[in-house]
C-alpha positions in Angstrom: -0.1 0.1 0.2 1.3 3.4 -0.7 1.8 6.4 1.6 -0.9 8.3 -0.2 -3.2 5.2 0.0 -2.6 5.0 3.9 -3.3 8.6 4.5 -6.5 8.9 2.4 -8.9 7.8 5.1 -7.5 10.5 7.6 -7.8 13.1 4.8 -11.5 12.2 4.3 -12.1 12.0 8.4 -10.4 15.6 8.7 -12.4 16.9 5.6 -15.8 15.5 7.1 -14.9 17.0 10.4 -14.2 20.4 9.1 -17.6 20.5 7.1 -19.5 19.4 9.9 -18.1 22.2 12.0 -18.8 24.7 9.3 -22.3 23.7 9.1 -23.1 23.9 12.7 -23.5 27.6 13.0 -25.4 30.2 11.2 -23.4 32.2 8.8 -23.5 35.7 7.0 -26.1 34.1 4.7 -28.5 33.0 7.5 -27.8 29.4 7.0 -28.1 26.8 9.8 -27.9 23.2 10.5 -31.4 21.6 10.5 -30.3 18.7 12.7 -29.7 21.1 15.4 -32.3 23.5 17.4 -32.9 26.4 14.9 -35.3 29.3 14.2 -36.6 31.1 11.2 -37.3 34.7 11.3 -38.5 37.1 8.6 -39.0 41.1 8.8 -41.8 42.4 6.7 -43.1 45.6 5.8 -47.0 45.7 5.9 -49.0 48.7 4.4 -52.9 49.3 5.1 -54.4 51.6 2.4 -57.3 52.0 0.1 -56.4 48.9 -1.8 -56.4 46.9 1.4 -53.3 45.2 3.1 -50.1 44.6 1.3 -47.1 42.8 2.8 -43.7 42.2 1.5 -40.4 40.8 3.0 -38.1 43.8 4.5 -35.1 44.6 2.4 -32.3 47.0 3.0 -33.8 49.0 0.4 -37.3 49.4 2.2 -38.4 53.0 3.0 -41.1 54.4 5.2 -44.7 55.4 3.8 -48.1 56.1 4.7 -49.9 53.4 6.3 -46.7 51.2 6.7 -45.7 49.2 9.6 -43.0 46.6 10.4 -43.3 43.1 11.6 -41.3 40.0 12.5 -42.4 36.6 11.7 -40.8 33.6 13.7 -40.6 30.0 14.3 -38.4 27.7 16.0 -37.7 23.7 16.2 -37.5 24.1 19.9 -39.0 26.1 22.7 -37.0 29.4 23.1 -37.4 33.4 23.7 -37.1 35.7 20.9 -35.9 39.2 21.2 -36.3 41.9 18.3 -34.6 45.1 18.6 -33.9 48.1 16.1 -30.7 50.2 16.7 -30.1 53.3 14.9 -26.5 53.3 13.3 -26.2 57.2 13.8 -27.1 57.7 17.4 -26.5 54.0 19.1 -30.1 54.4 20.4 -33.3 52.7 19.3 -34.5 53.3 15.6 -37.7 55.4 15.2 -38.2 55.0 19.0 -39.2 51.4 18.3 -39.1 49.6 21.7 -37.8 46.1 21.7 -40.0 43.2 21.9 -39.7 39.7 23.7 -42.1 36.9 23.3 -41.6 33.1 24.6 -42.1 30.4 21.9 -43.4 27.7 24.3 -44.0 24.9 21.8 -42.0 23.5 18.8 -43.0 25.2 15.6 -45.4 27.8 17.2 -45.4 30.6 14.9 -45.5 34.0 16.3 -45.5 37.6 14.9 -43.7 40.8 16.8 -44.6 43.3 17.5 -48.3 42.4 18.1 -49.6 45.8 16.8 -46.3 46.2 14.5 -43.7 49.0 14.5 -45.3 52.1 12.6 -42.8 53.3 10.0 -44.9 56.1 8.2 -41.8 58.1 8.5 -38.3 58.3 10.2 -35.1 56.8 9.6 -34.1 53.8 7.4 -30.4 53.7 8.9 -30.8 50.8 11.3 -30.1 47.4 12.1 -32.8 44.8 13.1 -31.6 42.4 15.5 -33.4 39.1 16.3 -32.1 36.8 19.0 -33.2 33.4 19.8 -32.2 32.2 23.4 -33.2 28.9 25.2 -35.5 29.4 28.1 -33.2 28.1 30.7 -30.4 30.6 30.0 -29.3 32.7 33.0 -29.6 36.0 30.9 -33.3 35.6 30.0 -34.4 37.2 33.2 -32.0 40.2 32.7 -33.1 40.9 29.3 -36.8 40.6 30.2 -36.2 43.2 32.9 -34.3 45.7 30.7 -36.8 45.4 27.9 -39.9 45.8 30.4 -38.1 48.9 31.5 -37.9 50.3 27.9 -41.6 50.3 27.4 -42.6 53.5 29.0 -44.0 55.7 26.6 -42.8 58.9 28.6 -39.4 57.3 29.2 -36.7 60.0 29.2 -34.8 60.1 25.9 -31.5 60.1 27.4 -32.3 57.0 29.8 -33.7 55.4 27.0 -30.5 55.8 24.8 -28.6 54.4 27.6 -30.9 51.4 28.1 -30.5 50.7 24.2 -26.9 50.8 24.5 -26.6 48.4 27.4 -29.2 46.1 25.5 -26.9 46.0 22.5 -24.1 45.3 24.8 -25.8 42.4 26.4 -26.5 40.8 23.2 -22.9 41.4 22.0 -21.7 39.7 25.3 -24.3 36.9 24.9 -23.3 36.1 21.3 -19.5 36.1 22.3 -18.2 38.4 19.6 -18.2 42.1 18.3 -18.2 41.3 14.6 -21.7 41.8 13.3 -20.9 40.7 9.9 -21.0 37.0 11.3 -24.7 37.3 12.1 -25.9 39.2 8.9 -29.1 37.5 7.6 -29.6 36.8 3.9 -32.3 39.1 2.4 -34.3 38.5 -0.7 -33.8 40.7 -3.7 -36.5 43.3 -4.1 -37.8 41.8 -7.1 -38.4 38.6 -5.5 -39.3 39.6 -2.0 -43.0 38.4 -2.2 -45.8 41.0 -2.4 -49.1 39.9 -0.9 -52.4 42.0 -1.2 -55.9 41.5 0.3 -56.5 38.3 2.4 -53.8 36.2 1.2 -51.4 34.9 3.6 -47.8 36.3 3.4 -45.5 33.2 2.8 -42.7 34.7 5.0 -41.0 31.4 5.4 -39.6 31.5 1.8 -37.8 34.7 2.5 -36.9 34.0 6.3 -33.2 33.8 7.6 -32.2 30.8 9.7 -29.9 30.5 12.8 -29.1 27.6 15.3 -29.3 28.3 19.1 -28.5 26.1 22.0 -27.8 26.2 25.8 -25.4 29.0 26.3 -25.2 29.9 22.7 -28.0 32.2 21.5 -28.8 32.5 18.0 -28.6 36.1 16.4 -29.6 37.4 13.1 -28.9 41.1 12.0 -31.0 42.6 9.1 -29.5 46.0 7.8 -31.7 48.9 6.7 -31.1 51.9 4.7 -29.3 50.1 1.8 -26.3 49.4 4.2 -23.8 47.1 2.7 -22.9 45.9 6.1 -24.7 46.1 9.6 -23.1 48.7 11.9 -20.5 47.6 14.3 -21.7 46.0 17.5 -20.0 47.4 20.6 -17.9 45.3 23.1 -19.0 45.5 26.7 
């Protein structure tokens, strides 16, 4: 047997292990390993006008308009907690005064939409990053996140305090995910021409345009959807 033949099985094993490692995490394209716990999420822009309701997948080119609001559709293979937030890239605060939202997905494949009433987007900035974080229920950080998000819901909150809370929230997300490079978590977005426009009473087929990410105990799943035509999401801050 030649030296090359002796090493072929070893090379195959190493290659297989490398491929397995590479597929176990959600990459910049929002891919994930379906053999592990994973979630899907799609942000959409809905419009209510004289012609009825229209909904299409959010894209970096999306802009505010009359009767528009922003939604997040999500589902997960295992129970988890979902946090959605929108951070303004210029101020580091919340985008368009949209308050972060949290929901518990208590059953596998339980589909939810957040916020329940949507984030109104009739005007305002497009220069923001939409964050979606999936965390296992037993995580020690769930209680801290829920307390912080609850404190940010007051409609009469002091703007400086709210900005400070937003910075703290992003820092907490960054710490939970273990790195400060948002490009690793960038979600794939559908091109504008195929983003799926639904009118009237038809159901929006959001799963066709959803980003997908793995999550596990101690390893939350994060996807970032940049707005404003941004090539890259804004730089997350280290704690």
